[in-house]
C-alpha positions in Angstrom: 45.0 154.6 7.2 45.7 157.3 4.6 47.9 159.2 7.1 50.0 156.1 7.7 50.6 155.6 4.0 51.6 159.2 3.6 54.1 158.8 6.4 55.7 155.7 4.6 55.8 157.5 1.3 57.4 160.6 2.8 60.1 158.5 4.4 60.9 156.5 1.3 60.5 159.1 -1.5 62.6 162.2 -2.1 61.0 165.4 -0.8 60.3 166.9 -4.2 58.8 163.6 -5.6 56.7 163.2 -2.5 55.3 166.7 -2.8 54.3 166.2 -6.4 52.6 162.9 -5.6 50.7 164.5 -2.7 49.5 167.3 -5.0 48.2 164.9 -7.7 46.6 162.6 -5.1 44.6 165.6 -3.8 43.6 166.4 -7.4 42.5 162.8 -7.8 40.5 163.0 -4.6 38.5 165.8 -6.1 37.9 163.8 -9.2 40.5 165.5 -11.5 44.0 164.6 -12.8 43.9 160.8 -12.2 45.8 160.0 -15.4 48.4 162.8 -14.6 49.3 161.4 -11.2 49.8 157.9 -12.5 52.2 159.2 -15.1 54.3 161.3 -12.8 54.7 158.6 -10.3 55.8 156.1 -12.9 58.4 158.5 -14.5 59.7 159.8 -11.2 60.4 156.3 -9.9 62.2 155.2 -13.1 64.5 158.2 -13.0 65.3 157.5 -9.4 66.3 153.9 -10.1 68.3 154.9 -13.1 70.2 157.6 -11.2 71.1 155.1 -8.4 72.2 152.3 -10.7 76.0 151.8 -10.4 78.5 149.8 -12.4 81.0 147.8 -10.3 83.6 145.2 -11.1 84.0 141.8 -9.4 87.6 140.8 -9.1 88.5 137.1 -9.4 91.8 135.2 -9.0 91.8 131.7 -10.6 87.9 131.9 -10.6 87.8 132.7 -6.9 86.0 136.0 -6.2 88.3 138.4 -4.2 86.1 141.4 -4.0 84.4 144.3 -5.8 86.1 147.5 -7.1 84.7 150.6 -8.6 87.0 150.9 -11.6 89.3 148.4 -13.5 92.1 151.1 -13.4 92.3 150.5 -9.7 93.3 146.9 -10.3 95.7 147.8 -13.2 97.5 150.3 -11.0 97.7 147.8 -8.2 99.3 145.2 -10.5 101.8 147.6 -11.8 102.8 148.7 -8.3 103.2 145.1 -7.2 105.5 144.4 -10.2 107.7 147.4 -9.4 107.8 146.3 -5.8 109.0 142.8 -6.6 111.6 144.2 -9.1 113.0 146.4 -6.4 113.1 143.5 -3.9 114.9 141.2 -6.4 116.9 143.5 -8.8 119.1 140.7 -10.1 116.4 138.1 -10.7 113.5 138.1 -13.1 110.4 137.4 -10.9 107.0 136.5 -12.3 103.7 137.4 -10.5 100.5 135.5 -11.2 98.7 138.7 -12.1 97.7 137.2 -15.5 95.3 135.0 -13.5 93.4 138.1 -12.3 90.1 138.7 -14.2 87.3 141.2 -13.8 83.5 140.9 -14.4 81.4 144.0 -14.6 77.9 144.3 -13.0 75.3 147.1 -13.0 73.0 147.2 -10.0 70.8 149.5 -7.9 73.0 151.2 -5.3 75.7 148.5 -5.9 78.5 148.6 -3.3 82.3 148.4 -3.9 85.3 148.2 -1.6 88.5 149.1 -3.5 91.0 149.0 -0.6 89.6 145.9 1.0 89.6 144.1 -2.3 93.2 145.1 -3.0 94.4 144.1 0.4 92.8 140.7 0.0 94.2 140.3 -3.5 97.7 141.2 -2.3 97.7 138.3 0.1 96.6 135.9 -2.6 99.2 136.8 -5.2 102.2 134.6 -5.6 105.5 135.0 -7.3 108.3 132.8 -8.6 111.8 133.4 -10.2 112.5 132.5 -13.8 115.8 132.6 -15.7 117.5 131.2 -18.8 119.8 128.2 -18.7 122.8 128.4 -21.0 123.4 125.1 -22.8 126.6 124.5 -24.7 126.8 121.4 -27.0 124.0 119.9 -25.0 125.6 120.5 -21.5 124.1 123.1 -19.0 126.9 125.5 -18.0 125.1 128.3 -16.1 122.0 130.3 -15.4 121.4 134.0 -16.2 118.7 136.5 -15.4 117.2 136.7 -18.9 117.8 136.3 -22.6 118.9 140.0 -22.9 121.6 139.4 -20.3 122.8 136.3 -22.1 123.0 138.1 -25.4 125.0 140.8 -23.8 127.4 138.2 -22.5 127.7 136.7 -25.9 128.5 140.0 -27.5 131.1 140.7 -24.9 132.9 137.4 -25.5 132.8 137.8 -29.3 134.0 141.4 -29.2 137.4 140.2 -27.7 138.2 138.4 -31.0 136.5 140.7 -33.5 136.9 144.3 -34.6 134.1 146.8 -34.5 133.1 145.9 -38.1 132.7 142.3 -37.0 129.8 143.1 -34.7 127.7 143.7 -37.8 129.0 140.6 -39.6 126.1 138.5 -40.9 123.5 141.2 -40.7 121.5 142.0 -43.8 122.5 145.4 -45.1 120.2 147.7 -47.1 121.2 147.6 -50.7 122.1 150.9 -52.3 123.0 152.1 -55.7 126.7 152.5 -54.6 128.9 149.5 -55.4 130.6 147.8 -52.3 134.0 149.2 -51.5 136.9 147.1 -52.8 139.4 146.3 -50.1 142.9 147.7 -50.7 146.2 146.3 -49.5 146.5 146.4 -45.7 142.8 146.4 -45.2 140.6 143.6 -43.9 136.9 142.9 -43.6 135.2 140.6 -41.1 133.1 138.0 -42.8 131.8 135.9 -39.9 131.8 135.8 -36.1 130.3 132.8 -34.6 130.6 130.3 -31.7 132.3 127.0 -32.5 129.9 125.2 -30.2 126.1 124.9 -30.4 124.6 127.4 -28.0 121.0 127.3 -26.7 119.0 129.4 -24.2 116.3 127.5 -22.2 113.8 129.4 -20.0 113.3 127.6 -16.6 111.9 128.2 -13.2 114.7 128.8 -10.7 115.7 129.5 -7.2 116.8 133.2 -7.1 120.2 132.2 -5.6 120.9 130.2 -8.8 121.4 133.2 -11.0 125.1 133.8 -11.8 127.0 137.0 -12.3 127.8 137.6 -15.9 131.5 138.2 -15.2 131.8 134.8 -13.3 130.0 132.9 -16.1 132.2 134.7 -18.7 135.4 133.5 -17.0 134.1 130.0 -16.8 133.1 130.0 -20.5 136.4 131.5 -21.6 138.8 129.5 -19.4 137.0 126.3 -18.6 138.0 126.9 -14.9 141.6 125.9 -15.7 144.1 126.8 -13.0 147.3 128.7 -14.2 150.4 126.6 -14.9 153.8 128.2 -14.3 157.2 126.9 -15.1 160.7 128.2 -14.2 163.3 127.9 -16.9 166.1 125.5 -16.1 169.5 125.1 -17.6 169.4 123.6 -21.1 165.8 124.6 -21.7 164.5 126.0 -25.0 161.1 127.0 -26.2 160.6 123.9 -28.3 162.1 121.7 -25.5 159.6 123.0 -23.0 156.7 122.6 -25.4 157.6 118.9 -26.0 158.2 118.4 -22.2 154.7 119.5 -21.4 153.1 118.2 -24.7 151.8 121.6 -25.7 152.1 123.8 -28.8 154.9 126.4 -29.0 152.1 128.7 -30.1 150.6 128.6 -26.6 154.0 129.6 -25.1 154.4 132.5 -27.5 150.8 133.7 -26.9 151.0 133.4 -23.1 154.5 135.0 -22.9 154.7 137.8 -25.5 158.0 139.0 -23.9 159.8 136.0 -25.6 161.6 137.4 -28.6 163.6 135.1 -31.0 163.2 132.2 -28.6 165.5 133.9 -26.1 164.8 132.7 -22.5 167.0 132.7 -19.5 167.5 130.4 -16.5 165.2 131.4 -13.6 162.6 133.2 -15.8 159.0 132.1 -15.2 156.9 131.0 -18.2 153.1 130.8 -18.3 152.2 127.4 -19.7 148.5 127.5 -19.0 146.4 125.8 -21.7 142.9 127.1 -21.6 140.0 124.8 -22.4 137.2 127.2 -23.0 133.6 125.9 -22.9 132.8 128.5 -25.6 135.1 129.3 -28.4 134.7 132.1 -31.0 135.5 131.4 -34.7 136.1 134.4 -36.9 136.6 134.5 -40.7 138.3 137.6 -42.0 139.1 138.7 -45.5 142.6 140.1 -45.7 144.3 141.8 -48.6 148.0 142.1 -48.9 150.5 143.3 -51.5 153.2 140.7 -52.3 156.2 141.0 -54.5 156.6 138.8 -57.6 160.2 137.8 -58.1 161.6 138.6 -61.5 163.0 135.9 -63.7 166.6 135.8 -64.9 167.7 135.0 -68.4 171.3 133.9 -68.8 173.1 134.6 -72.0 176.0 132.2 -72.5 179.2 134.0 -73.8 182.2 131.9 -74.6 184.3 135.1 -74.5 183.7 135.5 -70.8 185.6 133.4 -68.3 183.7 130.8 -66.6 182.1 131.9 -63.3 182.1 135.6 -64.4 178.8 137.3 -64.9 177.8 140.7 -66.2 174.4 142.4 -66.0 172.9 143.3 -69.3 169.5 144.4 -68.1 168.7 144.7 -64.4 165.6 142.8 -63.2 162.8 144.4 -61.3 160.3 142.6 -59.0 156.6 142.9 -59.8 153.7 143.4 -57.4 150.4 141.5 -56.9 147.4 142.0 -54.7 146.6 138.8 -52.8 143.3 138.1 -51.0 143.0 135.5 -48.2 140.3 134.3 -45.9 141.9 133.9 -42.5 140.0 131.7 -40.0 140.8 132.0 -36.3 139.5 130.4 -33.2 139.8 132.5 -30.1 142.3 134.7 -31.9 144.6 131.9 -32.9 145.0 131.4 -36.7 143.7 128.0 -37.8 143.6 128.3 -41.6 144.4 130.6 -44.5 142.6 130.2 -47.7 143.9 131.9 -50.8 141.0 133.5 -52.6 142.5 135.4 -55.5 145.6 137.0 -56.9 145.7 140.2 -59.1 148.9 141.3 -60.8 149.4 145.0 -60.3 152.8 145.3 -61.9 154.5 142.7 -64.0 158.1 141.8 -63.1 160.9 142.8 -65.4 163.1 140.0 -66.5 166.8 140.3 -65.8 169.3 139.5 -68.4 172.7 138.3 -67.4 175.8 137.4 -69.5 178.0 134.6 -68.0 180.7 132.2 -68.9 179.9 129.1 -71.0 181.2 126.7 -68.5 178.2 124.6 -67.4 177.9 124.1 -63.7 176.0 120.9 -63.0 173.0 121.4 -60.7 172.7 125.2 -61.2 169.1 126.4 -60.9 167.2 128.3 -63.5 166.1 131.0 -61.1 162.4 130.1 -61.7 160.8 127.8 -59.1 157.9 125.4 -59.5 155.5 124.1 -56.9 157.1 121.3 -54.8 153.7 119.6 -54.4 151.1 118.8 -57.1 147.6 120.3 -56.5 148.6 121.9 -53.2 146.6 124.1 -50.9 148.0 126.8 -48.7 147.3 126.2 -45.0 149.6 128.8 -43.6 151.3 131.8 -45.2 154.7 133.5 -44.8 155.1 136.2 -42.1 154.7 136.9 -38.4 152.8 134.1 -36.8 152.3 133.7 -33.0 155.0 136.0 -32.0 157.7 134.9 -34.4 158.5 134.8 -38.1 157.0 131.9 -40.1 159.8 131.6 -42.6 157.9 129.8 -45.3 154.5 128.5 -46.4 152.7 125.3 -45.3 151.2 123.3 -48.1 148.8 120.3 -48.0 147.7 118.0 -50.8 146.3 114.5 -51.4 149.5 113.9 -53.4 152.2 113.4 -50.8 155.2 113.3 -53.2 157.6 116.2 -52.7 159.6 117.4 -55.7 162.6 119.7 -56.1 161.5 123.2 -57.0 164.5 123.8 -59.2 167.8 122.3 -60.2 170.3 122.1 -57.5 172.6 120.2 -55.1 171.3 118.5 -51.9 173.4 120.1 -49.0 171.3 118.7 -46.1 169.1 115.6 -45.6 168.4 114.7 -42.0 166.4 115.4 -38.9 166.2 118.3 -36.5 163.6 118.9 -33.8 162.0 122.0 -35.3 161.8 120.9 -39.0 161.8 117.2 -38.4 163.0 115.2 -41.4 164.0 117.9 -43.9 166.0 118.6 -47.1 167.9 121.7 -48.1 168.8 122.2 -51.8 171.4 124.7 -52.9 170.5 125.9 -56.4 174.1 127.3 -56.9 172.7 130.7 -58.0 172.3 132.4 -54.6 169.1 130.6 -53.7 168.3 127.7 -51.4 165.0 125.8 -50.8 164.0 123.9 -47.7 161.4 121.1 -47.5 160.3 120.3 -43.9 158.4 117.7 -41.8 158.9 114.9 -44.3 157.9 111.3 -43.4 160.6 110.0 -45.8 163.7 111.3 -47.4 164.7 109.9 -50.8 167.9 111.8 -51.5 171.3 112.1 -49.8 173.8 115.0 -49.3 175.7 115.7 -52.5 173.1 114.4 -54.9 172.4 116.6 -57.9 168.7 116.9 -58.6 166.7 118.4 -61.5 163.5 120.4 -61.2 160.6 118.1 -60.6 162.6 115.1 -59.3 161.0 113.4 -56.3 163.1 114.0 -53.2 160.8 112.8 -50.4 157.3 112.2 -49.0 155.1 114.6 -47.0 154.7 113.9 -43.3 154.3 115.4 -39.8 157.7 114.9 -38.2 159.3 117.4 -35.9 157.4 120.4 -34.5 154.3 119.8 -36.6 150.6 119.9 -35.9 149.5 117.8 -38.9 150.6 116.3 -42.2 151.9 119.1 -44.5 155.0 120.4 -46.2 156.8 123.4 -44.8 158.5 125.1 -47.8 161.1 127.9 -47.7 162.9 129.9 -50.3 166.1 131.5 -49.1 168.1 134.2 -50.9 171.5 133.8 -49.5 170.8 133.2 -45.8 167.6 135.3 -45.7 164.2 133.7 -46.0 161.8 135.2 -48.5 158.1 134.8 -49.2 157.8 131.8 -51.5 154.7 133.3 -53.1 157.1 135.9 -54.7 158.4 133.1 -56.8 155.3 130.9 -57.3 152.0 131.4 -59.0 148.6 129.7 -58.4 
């Protein structure tokens, strides 16, 4: 019986532990060391169990056990590899794996078993993936799907950059305050104040079919053109720019913009003109502060001299124009100017008044040489200068008061209708200057009438080539148009 027990122990225990146990058992048999053998057997067994206790990790997917691994890093590396694998398979689509549903639970057990590769193989077959993207919504209407928000923001920046300078890309960002004062803009300089979309733009994350993701260049074209097909027109005999614009019910501005080769409205029979009117789904509004130097026309003082024959003049003191710095806010939509707001004027150099001696014969209707505003409480909606490929010969004024007044004494030399100016009046001030008042809804004077400064001559309207109710006002020196703001002050 004792021999049988020894055989079992020898088979189950390690060799060294068995030898010690046998030694103490023999001592016990002789009546010595009973306490010693009990202690060594207990300590030896505990160490053996401790040495063979292993920590393993049970892997679960949605609370379903997949298998057991030896280290959590095994699963982390596996998940990372699967993400890279799916990214390579679908480079143009953002795919999402359900790896966030994988959980681990640790366990310490005697001679616990794990199977890393078998567990990962099984987990690989249980993982699922789906595509997600962002839907671009403009004014509540879905217009396309992109890979992710970063791609969409890149598209927005690309569209905005076409209508804004490099400085505009930082417009609206909070700048770090410094001790240095902000730089004051000088004449000829500009500063972008705002770059934004006219429409309300939203990005909505959604689950998608991978084939639904659009290329950024395709979606950009759709947003900027509205999928409008080009419209071409061949110039026929008798055509003119304004005639073609009216024929197709479009603005001349579109024609100038689409066909920059047109100079001074010169077109020839057989030439092809692009009349495409884009209807972009996404429009960019920019607000830019612009600073310009403008001349201030000097005033003229006439000294009556009854010793000088009527009509003869003599310069006593030559006049000299002054200079002022004018600051505007210019608002554009897709690069086309929509509004000019006069912010401030700063006189840099005062004009020098001219002094002229002339005959005493009074010429009825002769102007004073100093102009007043033709509209009370007016606002500037468009200034003088190059606009849309041609010279804007005057300024456009708007006001709640629609009465139009003579800017100076003079004689009415034209009062009628033409397609470009609509109903308009031209006053000769009999001193080398003329003023023109365009787009009137009503004319209250006739050719030959002598008017005094401030007399009502008509009513503001939108006749002729006009985009809204306003007054187009010109100042002409001889036959040359000049900037009316040289002669007027706000």
